[in-house]
C-alpha positions in Angstrom: -85.6 -63.8 -129.3 -87.7 -60.5 -129.0 -86.1 -57.3 -127.8 -88.6 -56.4 -124.9 -87.6 -57.2 -121.5 -90.1 -58.2 -118.6 -89.4 -57.4 -114.9 -91.7 -60.5 -113.9 -91.5 -63.4 -116.1 -93.2 -66.8 -115.7 -90.8 -69.6 -115.1 -91.2 -72.4 -117.6 -90.3 -76.0 -118.1 -91.5 -77.6 -121.4 -91.7 -81.4 -121.4 -92.0 -82.6 -124.9 -92.1 -85.9 -126.7 -90.5 -83.9 -129.5 -90.2 -86.6 -132.3 -93.6 -88.0 -131.8 -95.2 -86.0 -134.5 -94.5 -82.6 -136.1 -96.3 -80.1 -133.9 -94.0 -80.2 -130.8 -91.3 -78.4 -132.7 -93.6 -75.2 -133.3 -94.5 -75.1 -129.6 -90.8 -75.5 -128.5 -89.6 -72.8 -130.7 -92.6 -70.5 -129.7 -91.7 -70.9 -126.0 -88.1 -69.9 -126.7 -89.0 -67.0 -128.9 -91.4 -65.6 -126.0 -89.5 -62.9 -123.9 -92.0 -63.1 -121.1 -91.2 -66.8 -120.5 -88.1 -67.6 -118.5 -87.4 -71.2 -119.8 -85.8 -73.0 -117.1 -85.3 -76.2 -119.0 -86.5 -78.5 -121.8 -87.2 -82.1 -120.9 -87.2 -84.9 -123.4 -90.2 -87.3 -123.0 -90.8 -90.8 -124.2 -93.9 -91.6 -126.3 -94.2 -95.2 -125.7 -93.0 -98.0 -127.9 -95.8 -98.5 -130.6 -93.9 -96.3 -133.2 -90.3 -96.7 -132.2 -88.3 -98.5 -129.5 -86.2 -95.3 -128.8 -88.8 -92.8 -128.3 -86.9 -90.8 -125.5 -83.6 -90.7 -127.4 -85.6 -89.4 -130.4 -87.3 -86.7 -128.5 -83.8 -85.6 -127.2 -82.2 -85.6 -130.5 -85.0 -83.5 -131.9 -84.7 -81.0 -129.1 -80.9 -80.7 -129.6 -81.5 -80.2 -133.3 -83.9 -77.3 -132.8 -81.5 -75.6 -130.5 -78.8 -75.9 -132.9 -81.1 -74.3 -135.7 -81.8 -71.6 -133.4 -78.1 -71.2 -132.2 -79.2 -71.7 -128.7 -77.2 -75.0 -128.0 -75.4 -74.9 -124.7 -77.5 -72.0 -123.6 -80.7 -73.7 -122.5 -80.8 -76.6 -120.2 -82.1 -79.9 -121.5 -82.6 -82.9 -119.5 -83.9 -86.4 -120.1 -87.1 -87.5 -118.7 -88.2 -91.2 -118.0 -87.7 -93.7 -120.8 -91.0 -95.5 -120.0 -94.4 -95.3 -118.1 -94.9 -95.7 -114.5 -95.4 -99.3 -113.3 -98.0 -98.3 -110.7 -99.3 -95.3 -108.8 -96.9 -95.6 -106.0 -93.7 -96.0 -107.9 -91.9 -93.2 -109.7 -89.5 -93.5 -112.5 -86.6 -91.2 -111.5 -84.9 -89.2 -114.0 -83.0 -85.9 -114.5 -86.3 -84.3 -115.9 -88.2 -85.1 -112.7 -85.3 -83.8 -110.9 -85.4 -80.5 -112.7 -89.2 -80.2 -112.0 -88.6 -80.7 -108.2 -85.7 -78.3 -108.3 -87.7 -75.5 -109.9 -90.8 -76.1 -107.9 -89.0 -76.1 -104.7 -87.0 -72.8 -105.4 -88.1 -70.0 -103.0 -88.8 -67.2 -105.6 -91.8 -65.0 -106.2 -92.4 -66.2 -109.8 -94.8 -69.0 -110.4 -93.6 -72.2 -112.2 -95.6 -73.5 -115.3 -94.8 -76.9 -116.5 -96.1 -77.7 -120.0 -96.5 -81.3 -121.1 -96.8 -82.0 -124.6 -96.9 -85.7 -124.3 -97.3 -88.2 -121.2 -97.4 -86.9 -117.7 -94.7 -89.5 -116.5 -92.3 -86.9 -115.3 -94.7 -84.8 -113.4 -96.1 -87.9 -111.6 -92.6 -89.0 -110.9 -91.9 -85.6 -109.4 -94.8 -85.7 -107.2 -94.1 -89.3 -106.0 -90.4 -88.4 -105.3 -91.2 -85.0 -103.5 -94.9 -84.7 -102.4 -94.4 -81.1 -101.4 -94.2 -80.0 -105.0 -98.1 -80.3 -105.0 -98.1 -77.4 -102.3 -96.1 -75.1 -104.4 -97.1 -72.4 -106.9 -96.8 -74.8 -109.8 -99.3 -75.0 -112.7 -99.3 -78.2 -114.9 -100.6 -77.5 -118.6 -101.3 -80.8 -120.2 -102.2 -81.4 -123.7 -104.2 -84.7 -123.3 -107.0 -86.7 -122.7 -110.4 -87.0 -124.4 -113.3 -84.7 -124.4 -115.9 -84.0 -121.9 -119.7 -84.0 -122.0 -119.7 -86.0 -125.2 -117.4 -83.4 -127.1 -115.5 -85.4 -129.8 -117.9 -88.4 -129.5 -117.2 -91.5 -127.6 -113.6 -92.4 -128.0 -112.7 -95.7 -129.4 -109.5 -95.7 -127.7 -107.5 -93.5 -125.1 -106.2 -90.2 -126.5 -102.6 -90.8 -127.5 -100.7 -88.7 -124.9 -102.9 -90.3 -122.2 -102.5 -93.8 -123.4 -98.7 -93.6 -123.1 -99.1 -93.2 -119.3 -102.6 -93.6 -117.8 -100.9 -94.4 -114.5 -99.1 -91.1 -114.4 -102.1 -89.2 -115.4 -104.0 -90.8 -112.5 -101.3 -89.7 -110.0 -101.2 -86.1 -111.4 -104.9 -85.8 -111.5 -105.6 -87.2 -108.0 -103.0 -85.0 -106.5 -103.4 -81.3 -105.2 -101.4 -79.6 -108.0 -103.0 -77.2 -110.1 -103.8 -78.5 -113.6 -105.0 -76.8 -116.8 -106.1 -79.6 -119.3 -106.4 -79.1 -123.2 -108.2 -82.2 -124.1 -108.4 -83.6 -127.7 -111.3 -81.7 -129.2 -109.8 -78.5 -128.1 -106.2 -79.0 -129.2 -107.7 -80.2 -132.6 -109.0 -76.7 -133.1 -105.5 -75.6 -134.1 -105.5 -76.6 -137.8 -103.2 -74.4 -140.1 -102.9 -75.0 -143.9 -99.7 -75.6 -146.0 -100.5 -72.3 -147.8 -100.3 -70.2 -144.7 -97.1 -72.2 -143.5 -95.5 -71.6 -146.9 -96.1 -67.9 -146.7 -95.5 -67.2 -143.1 -93.2 -70.0 -141.7 -91.0 -71.6 -144.3 -89.2 -68.5 -146.0 -88.0 -67.3 -142.6 -84.4 -68.9 -142.2 -83.2 -72.6 -141.9 -85.5 -72.9 -138.9 -88.7 -71.9 -140.7 -87.8 -74.1 -143.5 -87.2 -77.2 -141.3 -90.4 -76.7 -139.3 -92.5 -76.8 -142.5 -90.5 -79.4 -144.2 -90.7 -81.9 -141.3 -94.4 -81.3 -140.9 -95.1 -82.0 -144.6 -93.0 -85.1 -144.5 -94.7 -86.5 -141.4 -97.9 -85.8 -142.9 -97.0 -87.6 -146.2 -95.9 -90.6 -144.3 -98.8 -90.9 -141.9 -101.8 -89.0 -143.0 -101.6 -89.2 -146.9 -102.7 -86.4 -149.3 -103.8 -83.6 -146.9 -102.8 -79.9 -146.9 -103.1 -78.9 -143.2 -101.8 -79.9 -139.8 -103.2 -79.4 -136.4 -100.6 -77.8 -134.2 -102.1 -79.3 -131.2 -99.3 -78.7 -128.6 -99.1 -75.0 -129.3 -102.0 -74.1 -126.9 -99.7 -75.0 -124.1 -97.6 -72.1 -124.9 -100.5 -69.8 -125.8 -102.1 -70.4 -122.4 -98.6 -69.4 -120.5 -98.7 -66.2 -122.6 -102.4 -65.4 -122.1 -104.4 -67.8 -119.9 -107.7 -66.7 -121.3 -107.1 -67.3 -124.9 -109.6 -69.9 -124.7 -112.9 -70.6 -122.8 -112.6 -73.0 -119.6 -114.6 -74.5 -117.0 -113.5 -75.9 -113.6 -114.7 -79.5 -112.9 -113.7 -82.1 -110.4 -110.7 -83.8 -111.7 -111.4 -87.2 -113.1 -109.4 -90.5 -112.8 -108.8 -92.5 -116.0 -109.9 -96.0 -116.6 -107.8 -98.3 -118.8 -109.8 -97.3 -122.0 -109.2 -93.8 -121.4 -112.6 -92.8 -120.2 -113.3 -90.6 -117.3 -114.2 -91.8 -113.8 -115.7 -89.2 -111.7 -116.3 -91.5 -108.7 -113.4 -90.1 -106.4 -113.6 -86.7 -105.0 -110.6 -85.0 -106.3 -110.0 -81.2 -106.4 -111.2 -79.1 -109.3 -109.0 -78.5 -112.4 -109.4 -76.2 -115.3 -110.4 -77.9 -118.3 -110.4 -75.7 -121.9 -113.2 -76.1 -124.2 -112.0 -73.8 -127.0 -108.8 -72.1 -127.8 -107.9 -69.0 -129.8 -105.7 -70.5 -132.5 -105.4 -67.2 -134.2 -103.7 -65.4 -131.2 -101.4 -68.3 -130.9 -100.4 -68.5 -134.6 -100.1 -64.9 -135.4 -97.9 -64.5 -132.2 -95.8 -67.3 -133.3 -95.4 -66.1 -136.9 -94.5 -62.6 -135.8 -92.0 -64.0 -133.3 -90.4 -66.2 -135.9 -90.1 -63.6 -138.5 -88.5 -61.0 -136.2 -86.0 -63.8 -135.2 -85.2 -64.6 -138.9 -84.5 -60.9 -139.6 -82.1 -60.7 -136.8 
């Protein structure tokens, strides 16, 4: 972690389906290397059962591996989230992860709480259902998920992946009063980085850097074929905690979600912030510099 100290740090929880793809890993490490963020915990999230029947356990194992590579095992709180999606909008799925969100949200401290969701919103919805007062606290939910607005990204053939793993939870969160910053699919896909840059700026920097690039290339080879880039689509969640204006955004009434993932604006929900663009260069260069400094230490 960088040597600078900050008198007023943002409290942060990162909720991550860490083994779903190959980009959560970069976001988790970036958060842990950012000294202005007070990491109050990491929560392992499920990512459905289409790819695996043990998604929650795989997410937890990946988080634990990253902490070992950073020599931070035993120093960062890690909790398991819900193993599956909400059954309906009235029924939470209790978990240690949801308890952590409630615990931090209800603390009487001046620092705001940011909860970054790199996968489904299951644990945030459960926290709101278990303790409705969470919505009245200084909590900002940053969600990587959902389809584009106003025709951006074209008409989706199916729900965006993070949304698809718990549409019910998304409806609970979006219809609540909690503050939401959403980074939808057309925006988080703006974060492409090439192998050549990763080979130069990440892979040479310790066992951690080598692993980050290797697991990304292996995932691509298995799922995407002969390409030489990857969108680090979860990294905007960390960038926005560091610099909330590292992208352009608008406020619009929060939608609800139909079963096909499309937006329903028929209900009068409060406004949320939706990001239409993201400054990937700010995010990547900040991450590269922090990783390289960490490796040198």
